[in-house]
GUTI-46765 format. One record per residue: residue in one letter; x, y, z of N, C-alpha, C, CB in turn. Coordinates in steps of 0.001 Angstrom, whole numbers, plus 500000, padded with zeros to 6 digits. Glycine has a CB too. Example, Ala and Ser with C-alpha at 12.3 -4.5 7.8 and 13.67 -1.06 7.14 Angstrom:
2
a513190494310507800512300495500507800513200496700507800511308495527509046s512850497750507080513670498940507140512900500030507870514084499402505725
***
This chain:
224
m206272918174132549204566918285131789205460917588130614203497920289131356y206363918312129491207004918420128681207961917325128120207404919316128994l208164916791127119209438916445127266210426916708126636209523915554127296h210368918159125911210934919235125585210534920322125240211482919069124976d210850921625125236210808922597124760209757923125124086211588922589124272a209962921989122413208747922077121412207684920643121441209467922261119757h207741920201123213206655919612122947205256920016122213206481919307123929l205185920731122829204021921620122488203665921842121434204054922650122830s204388922493120960204287923237119333203902922346118701205556923815118531n204954921473118552204509920311118120203573919296117629204684920092118511v202863919418119059201165919011119670200724919949118594200518919494121632v199961921255119207199287922264118881199319922120116887200087923703119735t200856922890116393199970922656114924200452921309113891200219924197113887a200299920111114736200006919205113878198808919142113543200342918183114194y197492920209114823196419920067113884196067921448113072195176919556114682a197078921727112140197367922776111315197076921356109987199184923777111626t197946920676109964197766919712109159196512918856108620198442919095109606c195539918928109934194275918262109501194106918940109082193313917783110046l193843920739109093192802921752108658193711921978107400192404923199109765a194548921726107208194810921446105776194229920857104885195619920985105629g194062919584104983193086918556104586191669918712104087192962917845105568i191091919688105585189759920111105337189671921353104644189041920205106514v190411921945105184189857922990103858189860922575102381190762924288103771p190883922177101768190671922244100112189407921634100285191815921371098953m189476920256100490187788919397100649186845920841100790187544918076102555l186494921557101432185285922614101494185534923338100533185080923490102712y186439923504100145187037924409099440186603923504097579188965924585100131c186560922496097880185728920984096485184339921218096035185419919086097273w183739921171097444182510921024098134181908922253097138182546921231099997a182629923499097195182157925037097639182241924982095910183379926395098887v183388925097095156183815925485093717183517924664092820185110925677093520g183799923326093567184262921909092314185231922172091338183002921407091258g185042921425090223185928921767088787187106921153089068186252923425088371q187808920112090104188148919346090201188680917938090525188118919705090123p189497917362089643188683915702089413188519914705090890189871914575088169r188165913521091083187838913055092236189584912406092845186438911853091965r190197912141091734191873912163092523192389913310093074193066911857091561w191717914593092555192905915731093719192080915689094557193442917541093408f190757915073094873190081915756096647190515914620097359188005916029096997l190631913092096575191237912067097639192547912896098144191689910403096895v193049913367097137194932913903098165195107914721098731196219914281097599y193676915902098891193324916381100095193052915832101191192581916916099997f192032914382101390191620913614102076192719913236103167191128912681101293f193912912055101904194705911848102491195884912356103341194795911445101989v195598914513103351196369915611104328195548915507105234196612917165103914l194348915531105336193654915079106951194193913426106989191423915193107039v194264912122106462194385911556106994195364911384107424194012911053106753t196788911648106951198258911891107517198373913019108546199257912263106332g197756914168108898197127914928109773196823914200111748195687915184108800i196372912964111245195517912505112571196597911816113184194079911477112360p197637910913112535198545910372113710199880911119113511198788908640113669t200062912220112738200936913670113288200642913828114325200764915031112712v199154914466114825198604914576116629199217913901117412197202914108117052w199011912132117050199247911253118377200376910882118483198539910096118546l201306911110117114202586910583117472203283911922117956203364909777116201h202806912879118579203678914275118842203066914595119938203663915545117740a202046914084120586201450913722121771201957912501122471200143913584121535c202214911178121681202947910006122542204067909772122032202291908686122640e205616910951121476206628911329121636207491909637121875206525912520122786g207460909225120769208827908142121066207870906870121172209968908464122793s206430906703121036205527905797119848206018905147118516204495906675119293r206547903690118453206953903160117104206001903097116364207519901970117046i204961903009117775203448902345116605203118904263116169201291901092117995a203123905005116867202762906159115961203374906780114988202553907007116515s204670906582115019205332906529114305205333906138112671205820906080114934f204884904491113201204653903943111886203383904139111306204873902632111884f202517904544111643201274905537110754201912907255110184199664905915112170d202117907834111458202417908877110708203772908927109880202335909890111544v204007908215109606205313907907108696204443906897107232206798906702109896g204045906599107530203157905812106496202403906326105780202424905004106907t201846907377106848200438907696106394201432909137105111198958908413108196n202289909485105291203125910666104414203552909939103204204573911358105219i203766908971103746204027908016102466202863908186101390204079906351102943l201730907549101995200662907063101048200057908418100456199466906089101846l200179909348101291200037911535101161200824911126099372201841913206103024a202410911281099368203111911652098669202323910561097154204706911512099366w202392909348097502201769908067096737200757908681095877201047906869097746s199437909464096310198243909795096071199062911019094979197162910196097535l199803911684095467200162912903094349200817912774093570200650913931094628q201526911476093445202292910152092414200465910060091140202786907784093968v199756909569092186198581909179091149197603910164090881197787908018091602a196954911573091322196778912401090980197209913331089462196992912610091909a198831913631090004199440914176089071199612913359086796200860914214090116s200404912250087558200613911272086569199108911538085755200928909606087272g198029911255086407196637910935085455196598912262084956195038910419086268d196735913146085356196372914768084797196979914956083089197390916148086017f198150913847082746198924913582081502199523912785080777199506913970081454m200018912033082098200492910913080936199468909544080447201924910190081586k200446909302079707199213908080078847199225907166079491199424907422077346p197862906281079506197839904910080185198820904153080738197439904147079477g199865903441079957200796902881079690202124903062080726200917903234078446p202850904130080523203389904898081167203253904900082639203110905846080676r201859905799082310201425905759084013201008904297084973199976906697084103r200373903206084035200437902592085351201998901349085244198639901715085645v203167901643084223204402901432084845205146902067086372205119901797083825l205141903409085629205200904357086814204571904079088630204377905543086167l203264904203087845202600903763089671202652902059089846200426904311089941g203007900729089172203214900324089869204586899876090599202581899867089599l205745900406089059206882900422090342206965901144092290208004901268089539s206231902202092123205897903292092720205619902490094105204700904172091978t204416901520093443203434901520094304204201899780095049201590901649093395l204809899061094515205635897772094805206998898326095988206349897081093039f207595899663095285208604900076096451208179900703097680209536900982095979n206604900909097659205823901795098838205612900375099607204121902860098336l205262899411099253204852898398099749206435898096100636204199897315098545g207448898083100110208397896992100324208930898331101836209778896419098548v209022899799101906209034900865102948207882900174104093208532902552102209a207018900236103791205846899943104478206271898546105309204533899793103391a206962897535104360207245896805105150208168896331106081207084896376104783w209584897266105821210622897780106545210117898540107884211405898685105621l208774899800107810208761901014108583208000899457110077207407902878107663a207558898100109152206291897187110141207646897224111347205501894976109356r208671895984110162209922895675111101210370896648112105211103895459110301e211047898026111984211392899089112600210425899126114147211165900332111507v208897898419114396207867898787115073208553898332116460206433898139114582v209288896217115614210119895711116916211165895787116902210079894582117318a211990896414116203213068896171116283213877896247117572213428896764115469t214743895919117708215810896191118816215832897873119112217443895605118243a216647898275117659217274899915117548216777900382116121219231900041117610k215877901277115963215920902235114203217503902736114774214255904146113765v217914902302113512219192903220112876218900904026112039220224902573112210p219191905174112248219352906098110687220789906217109644219120907768111126l219797906279108085220692906296107528220990907628107389220609905609106595i220580908578107867221066910217106956221389910695108305219625911443105881r222646911132108959222808911889109922223050913617109984223712911255110378f222817913848111511222990915677111019223956915670112389221107917135111029g224519915101112566225309915660114037223876916132115022226615917403113656s223980916655115852223279916623116951221870917370116554224113917266118122f221675917997115398220754918669114973219310917365114300221599919761113830g219525916381113651219133915431113423218972914801113242218981915251113338e218354913794111998218475912250111435217414912148110395218216911006112640f217650911447109963217012910742109260216998908986108668217135911505108534y215639908434109115215158907036109066214556906982107820214196906604110186t214552905427107924214335904476106250213074905617106028213659902118106262g212251905576106648210918906076106464210858907378105752210262906203107738e211614908224106127211816909641105629212555910179104513212298910237106498v213813908805104386214496908881103273213580908638102002215593907956103384a212514907760102299211036907056101495210024908072100823209993906212102691l210429908651102061209083910113102177209802911419100979209039911129104527i210816911840101250211563912673100284211715911766098908213085913123100947l211667911114098840212355909973097535210689910069096296212749907509098531n209722909926097552208036909639096927207974911572096384206315908942098776a208314912215097499207680913723097388208909914146096375207519914805099108w209812913966095941210609914541094557209827914112093905212048914165094062i209741912882093421208738911831091873207406912723092193208280909362092156a206996913157093037205314913938092268206142915150092651203192913721093189a206955915930093031207595917232092305207624916853091032209067917714092744f208184916369090223208655916464088844207279915859088187210188915558088506l206375915284088587205354915015087471204440917018088098204063912810087833l204302917446089104204041918359089104204457919354088231204132918473089948f206101919426088389206016920211086732205963919842085981206697920841086153a205924919057085153205613918923084019203958918909083745206320917812083650i203203919209084936201845919663084420201815920983084576200652919075085078t203103921329084856202689923033084997203345923623083826203311923911086505r204130923602082800204841923288081743203365923940080495205412921331081819k202614922914080512200838923795080156200255924512080497199820923433080212s200262924463081853199453925415082930199734926523082392199836925434084512p198273927916082657198563929322082066199206930012083447197011930201081394a199739931347083143200794931524083563201043932341085719201235932448082159p199576932055085501199077932394087105199300931009088058197190932849087141a199091929990087253199546928593088009200985928031088065198824927484087386k201636928768087284203019928850086865203965929269088413203117930149085497r203287930569088633204452931567089519203164930719090490204808933918089324l202096929712090810201488929332092012202465928174092019199805929056092064m203028927681091605203335926152091363205217926628092249203213925449088985a205802928189091723206946928520092679206955928533093334207471929132092862i205383929327094260205099929685095365204939928100095881203897930764095417l204066927166095561204534925881096286205970924958096453203757925090095785f206778925131095529208188924482095062208802925366096845209090925266092875g208613926383097258209387927354097992208897926531098848209254928947098041l207421926608098867206893926198100268207406924938101029205468925993100141f207216924007099702207706922070100400209345922096100025206685920183099142f209899923096099948211413923022100074211928923576101044212078923497099111l211224924719101404212136925343103134211250924310103731211874927466104020g209958923656103495209573922075104666210861921214104846208236920724103853m211228921182103793212111919833103514213270920457104235212452919289101732l214142921795104478214809921746105354214904921591106824215100922324105113l213551922904106869212990922674108426212849921211109213211526923206108426a212794920152108181212432918718108481213392917866109110212083918064107330t214661918147108391215960918523108611216243917884110183216119920237108432a215776919213110369215777919276112654215271918119113151214493920613113665g215785917481114311214851916657115429213928917296115731215381916281116694n212713916958116699211408917439117162211740918452118135210488916335117763s212591918264118543213126918595119673214414919713119137213574917164120503q214401920335118373215370921773118282214561922931117963216564921740117070v214890923866118431214900924951119376215376926478119130215646924478120338t215367927077117803216623928215117785216332929305118279217155928631116518l216925930197118755216630931542119177215344931514120605216031932393117632r215118930824121301214188930407121760212683930299121299214332930880122578f212345930942119903211073930983119417211067930032117756210662932750119335i212132930098117364212038928410116247212204927768115902211974927927115600a210616926770116758210571925132116537210479924804115614209756924391116991w211558924197115127211814923869113346210691922997113314213466922983112696h210328921760113709209544920843113837207983921537113110209606920395115454a207836921936114341206354922887114569206471923782112996206440924286116386t207488924555113079207329925382112104206939924469110307208835926290112249w207839923540110649207374922544109092206169922268108931207920921078108921h204981921711110279204000921766109996203090922702109422203799921469110651i203105924218109952202663925152109707203006925598108153203009925889110710v204372925006107944205026925768106540203909925176105612206898925255105973g204239923690105814203901922498105189201477922638104732204650920952106792a201428922970105790199465923402106092199276924878104816199033924343108594f200270925564104847199969926498103500199687926096102692200707927167102948g201408924758102169201439924381100851200555923553100129202411923922100701f199999922997101417198194921941100673197439923049100320196878920786102071v197329924270101211196636925396100474196586925431098916197278926625100878t197985926042099359198337926664097958198394925611097038199700927445097897l198410924153097143198214923224095715196571923339095426198739921300095961f195681923361096621194432923442096127194005924599094868193681923656097349l194636926090095796194612926953094675195913926767093017194849928416095587f196364926162093073197400925995091975195976925074090822199236924792092669n195459923911091940194846923085091201193076924328090980194813921260092196h192995925055091034191470925697091125192018926408089508190951927086092887v193024926939089817193374927739088627193270927523087560194274928021088524r194125925864087415194522925552085949193278924882085297195874924523085849f192712924382086253191394923362085838190359924657085755190842921897087256s190431925575086152189125926549085674189752926996084338188679928052086821a191087926601084083191253927333082514190980926391081722192693927931082026l191484925180082174191143924236081617189607922968081716192245923867081840p188238923679081744187351922898082390186852921238082261186434923606082197e187632921241080662186903920079080431188176918457081117186483920177078378a189485918646081384190158918130081468189576918094083454191451918664080631a189069918859083838187611917827085064186981916732085315186492918070085074h187165915265085533186337914298085215186704913658086484186503913550083832
***
């Protein structure tokens, strides 16, 4: 019935990604205090969770893969938009987001090409453990840009927010390591690597909301 031992766990845990977008949006509604650009980030978490479920339910579909990787890149780009809006001056911010947008449009065109390509060629191989294709490499680059922007924000954040950022970075660094494994990789019969990444990532996005809540509560004038 299933393609491999981790197939069902990948599908079920993908719903955690959807919930990791829905719950922070509900929190925003309940307590307020965050700029709309951050609400948009949480919305894109939900948006990327939907094709993640689709991809794992129909594993091997290149169209599902296009939307899964594409919406993940869109999410990382929205993080850049939100984080840069918290501290960067308009001029440098426009340059950064303009270059990022052009780069990601090029990546989107490449991903569309891969849908109809004869074969997808990985950029980075981890032997039998897994591999990274163009979309995954572009996603990681976007995520690191977003991380540096978040670190820049953290320098002027209150101490509790700094501690939350350390937790947030730890969760997403762990997630990046887990994501190096192929979708079917299972260790010791109970560690489904990719499914575990879904769960770790979901808690990371909820932690992101808490990080923002703490710092915007300390600086209410920054929320607009």
